N, C-alpha and C positions, 0 to 999 in steps of 0.2 A: 577417287581414291587419294588419300597425301602419298606422297611417294614413301614419306619417310615410314608410315606403316607395310606398305610392300618392303622395305628392307629391313623392319624387324622383323618381319614373316622369315622372310630370308635368311636373317640372321639364326632365328630361330631352327630354324629347318637345318643349318648348317651344324648346329651344336648336336641334334638330332643325330646327325650322317656322322659326325664325330666320333659321338657315345657309340654308335652301332661300330661304324668300322674300326673303332681301338678295340674295344670287345669282340671282334669278331677276330682282329690279326692275333691279340693275347692271348686269347681261349682258343682257337685252334690249333696254336703250337702244344697246348693240353689237352688236344681232343675235346675239346667241351665244346657247345653250343652256345651264340650270343641266348640270353634268355634261362639258361638252366641254372647259373646261379643265383639270379632274383628266386626262380622258381624253389629252388632248394633252401634259399632263405623264409621262403614264405612258408614252405612246409616246419621248418624248424622251429618257427616261431609259432607253427598251428597247427603241431602235432595231430594227427588223424582229421587237419582238414579235410573237405570233399573236393572231388575232381570238378565241381560244378561251383563252387567257391573258388580254387583255385585259377579258373576260367575267366570270373567276374573280375577278381583281384589282378588280374593280369590285362585284360582289356583284349582277351581272345576266345574264338568258340569252344565250347567242350571239346566239340574234336582236336584243335588244334593242341589242345593239353592232353588230352589222351597222347597223343602222338608222341610229346616230350615229354610227356611219362614213362611211354613205354622204351625211348632210349634212355632212360635214364634207370629202368628197371633192369636192363639191361648189362648195363654197368653194375649193376648191384648196391645202387643207391638208395632207392627208393624201393617198396613194395605198399598190395595194395589189399585191403581189405574189405569184403563188405562188411556195410553196417547191418549193426545187430538188428532194427527195428525195422529196415526197408533195404532189403538184398539187393535193389536196383540201383543203391548208393554206395558207390566207393568211396572209401577213407584212407588217407596217404599217409605213410610213415618213412621217416628215415633208416635205415638200415644204421651200422657201425660204419661202415665204407662211406655213407653220406654224411653222417656224424663228421668226420674227414674231410670230408668234400665240403661241409660245409661252413669250415675254419677258414679254407682255400678260398671257397666264394665272396666271405667278409673281407678278408683280406683284400681282393680285388677289387671288390665296390666300394672298400673304402679308400681304395688308391684312386681310383677312378672319382671320388667326390672330389678328394683331397686335389686332385690336377685342375675339375672343372672348379672349384668354389676359390683355389688360390688366390689369395692377393683382394678379396672381398669380404667387406667389413660387418659384424652384425647386426648395424641399422640398415647396409645392403640389401643384406640377406633377409630382414624384415620386411622391405622394400618388396624387394624380389616375390618372397613367400605371397604375402599380400597381392600383389599384381599377378600372379600366379593365380590366384585362387580366383578372382575376378572372371579370368581369360575365361577358366574352367566353368565356371557359373556360366557366362554367355555363350557358351558352347554348349552347354546342359540345356539351358532355360529355350534355345533355339534349333532344338531338336527336335525333329517332323516324327 
């Protein structure tokens, strides 16, 4: 394997670790867990989304989403309602407190995006997006 590829994977891992650690330290002060801002934003953009859909969009198991939603429910940020047709399906909505939290979550996410992509021009972003999509396609095409 080319050393450049190993170095690139290490760089990608470092970026992901940076995002996670920065999120953890920033959000810990606000008593919020990493992943919750993204989850809140997904719910805000898709009011009534199912727990299963949230799990798929977050690339986690349904049981992980259930735990995350339980923590948000305790803080009164979300509420769950059984689907009108299939009572086994739970639909998720934001409370008024959750709507307020969504504003802060959006600010946090935008701040992280600005930090990460500072100094990268539109052409570089397009190239990065295209290459990222190719990497994702390679991963999905080679899943067993």
